[in-house]
MIFI-284013 format. One line per field, with one value per residue: residue number from 1; x, y, z of N, C-alpha, C in turn. Coordinates in steps of 0.2 Angstrom, whole numbers. Atoms other than C-alpha are relative to their C-alpha. Layout:
! MIFI-284013
n	[NUM/...] .
n.c1	[X/...] .
n.c2	[Y/...] .
n.c3	[Z/...] .
ca.c1	[X/...] .
ca.c2	[Y/...] .
ca.c3	[Z/...] .
c.c1	[X/...] .
c.c2	[Y/...] .
c.c3	[Z/...] .
//
This chain:
! MIFI-284013
n	[1/2/3/4/5/6/7/8/9/10/11/12/13/14/15/16/17/18/19/20/21/22/23/24/25/26/27/28/29/30/31/32/33/34/35/36/37/38/39/40/41/42/43/44/45/46/47/48/49/50/51/52/53/54/55/56/57/58/59/60/61/62/63/64/65/66/67/68/69/70/71/72/73/74/75/76/77/78/79/80/81/82/83/84/85/86/87/88/89/90/91/92/93/94/95/96/97/98/99/100/101/102/103/104/105/106/107/108/109] .
n.c1	[-2/4/-4/-4/2/-5/3/1/-6/-4/-5/-6/2/1/-7/-3/3/-3/-7/0/2/-6/-5/3/-2/-7/-4/-1/-5/-6/-2/-2/-6/-6/-1/-3/-7/-4/1/4/0/3/5/-3/-2/5/2/-5/0/6/2/6/0/0/7/2/-4/2/6/-2/-3/5/4/-4/-1/7/0/-5/-6/-6/0/-4/0/-1/-5/0/2/-3/4/-4/4/-2/4/1/-2/5/6/-2/0/7/2/-3/3/7/0/-2/6/5/-3/-1/6/0/-3/-6/2/7/4/5/2] .
n.c2	[-4/-6/-6/-2/-7/-3/-6/1/0/-6/0/3/7/2/0/6/6/1/2/7/4/0/4/6/5/1/-2/-7/0/2/-5/-5/2/0/-7/-3/2/-2/-8/-1/6/1/5/7/2/3/7/5/1/3/5/-1/-2/-7/-3/0/-5/-7/-1/-1/-7/-5/0/-4/-7/-4/-2/-5/3/0/-4/3/-3/5/-3/5/6/0/-3/-1/-2/0/-2/-7/-1/-4/4/5/-3/-1/7/2/-4/2/7/-1/-3/6/4/-4/0/5/-3/4/6/1/4/3/7] .
n.c3	[-6/0/1/-6/-3/-2/-3/-7/-3/1/6/-2/0/7/2/-3/3/7/0/-2/6/4/-3/-1/5/-2/5/0/-6/3/5/-4/-4/5/1/-6/0/6/1/7/4/6/-1/1/-7/-4/3/-3/-7/-2/4/4/7/0/0/-7/-3/2/-3/-7/0/2/-6/-5/3/-1/-7/-2/-4/4/6/5/7/5/5/5/-3/-6/-5/-6/-5/-7/-6/0/-7/-4/-2/-4/-7/-2/-2/-6/-6/-1/-3/-6/-4/-2/-5/-6/-3/-5/-6/-2/-4/1/-4/5/-2] .
ca.c1	[-49/-58/-53/-40/-46/-30/-40/-42/-24/-11/1/15/6/2/21/27/15/21/39/35/27/43/54/43/52/68/75/73/82/96/97/98/111/122/120/124/140/145/140/135/132/128/112/123/131/115/110/126/124/106/104/88/84/88/70/66/80/74/56/63/74/59/49/64/67/48/49/64/76/88/93/100/104/103/117/113/112/121/110/119/110/114/106/97/105/91/76/86/89/71/66/77/70/52/56/65/51/39/51/54/36/39/41/58/49/33/20/11/3] .
ca.c2	[-183/-168/-150/-144/-129/-120/-104/-111/-110/-96/-91/-98/-115/-116/-112/-125/-138/-134/-135/-152/-158/-153/-162/-177/-187/-196/-192/-174/-176/-185/-171/-158/-167/-169/-150/-145/-156/-151/-132/-133/-147/-152/-163/-178/-178/-181/-195/-204/-200/-205/-218/-210/-206/-188/-184/-189/-179/-164/-166/-166/-151/-142/-145/-139/-124/-119/-120/-109/-121/-121/-110/-114/-110/-119/-117/-128/-146/-142/-138/-131/-130/-125/-121/-104/-98/-85/-97/-111/-101/-96/-115/-119/-106/-111/-130/-125/-114/-129/-139/-125/-125/-140/-134/-139/-151/-157/-164/-176/-193] .
ca.c3	[272/278/276/288/299/299/303/320/324/326/312/322/325/306/302/314/307/289/294/302/286/276/288/289/275/279/262/265/282/273/260/274/284/268/264/282/281/263/264/245/233/216/213/207/224/232/220/225/243/245/231/225/207/202/198/216/223/213/220/238/234/227/243/254/243/244/263/263/271/256/242/226/208/192/179/164/170/186/202/217/233/251/268/268/285/290/288/295/311/311/310/323/335/331/335/350/356/356/366/378/383/394/412/420/432/424/435/423/425] .
c.c1	[-4/4/3/-2/6/-1/-1/6/4/4/6/-1/0/7/3/-2/3/7/1/-1/6/5/-2/1/7/5/2/5/7/3/3/6/6/2/3/8/4/0/-3/1/-3/-5/3/3/-5/-3/5/-1/-6/-2/-7/1/1/-6/-3/3/-3/-7/1/3/-5/-4/4/1/-7/-1/5/6/6/-1/4/-1/0/4/0/-3/2/-5/4/-4/4/-5/-1/1/-6/-6/2/0/-7/-4/2/-3/-7/0/2/-5/-5/3/1/-6/-1/3/6/-2/-8/-4/-6/-1/5] .
c.c2	[6/6/2/7/4/7/0/1/7/-1/-4/-8/-3/-1/-6/-7/-1/-2/-8/-5/-1/-5/-7/-6/-1/2/7/2/-2/6/6/-1/0/7/3/-2/3/8/1/-7/0/-6/-7/-2/-3/-6/-5/-1/-4/-7/1/3/8/3/0/5/7/2/2/7/6/2/4/7/4/1/5/-2/0/5/-3/3/-6/3/-6/-7/-1/4/0/3/0/2/7/2/4/-4/-6/1/1/-7/-3/3/-2/-7/1/3/-5/-4/4/1/-5/3/-4/-7/-1/-5/-3/-7/-5] .
c.c3	[0/-1/7/2/2/3/7/5/-1/-6/2/0/-7/-3/2/-3/-7/0/2/-6/-5/3/1/-5/1/-6/0/6/-2/-4/5/4/-5/-2/6/0/-6/-1/-7/-3/-7/0/-1/6/4/-3/2/7/3/-4/-3/-7/0/0/7/4/-2/3/7/0/-1/6/6/-2/1/7/2/3/-4/-5/-5/-7/-5/-6/-5/3/7/5/6/5/7/5/-1/8/4/1/4/7/2/2/6/7/1/3/7/5/2/6/7/4/6/6/2/4/-1/4/-4/3/-1] .
//
């Protein structure tokens, strides 16, 4: 695969593409849905909820945390994660901004 020319695009376009990549895995969507419903959780809850191995869950949590969509703490063997509200709202606004670009009455083929 060739080099991605991110320098050709705006910072906003690159950020939205990065967000789309993070959201591009169904396990991460399931994790986010669970966290949104539960408000907080411990990693073992996610293992039971998704049926995935703890190591797999940890990898997905790491990606979501790196993207800023979740926040969490580790206390011994317990890991507690929840949605990071400020970044979650920003992600929502960025995605909505893309959808808002469509005119109310598009004249397309």
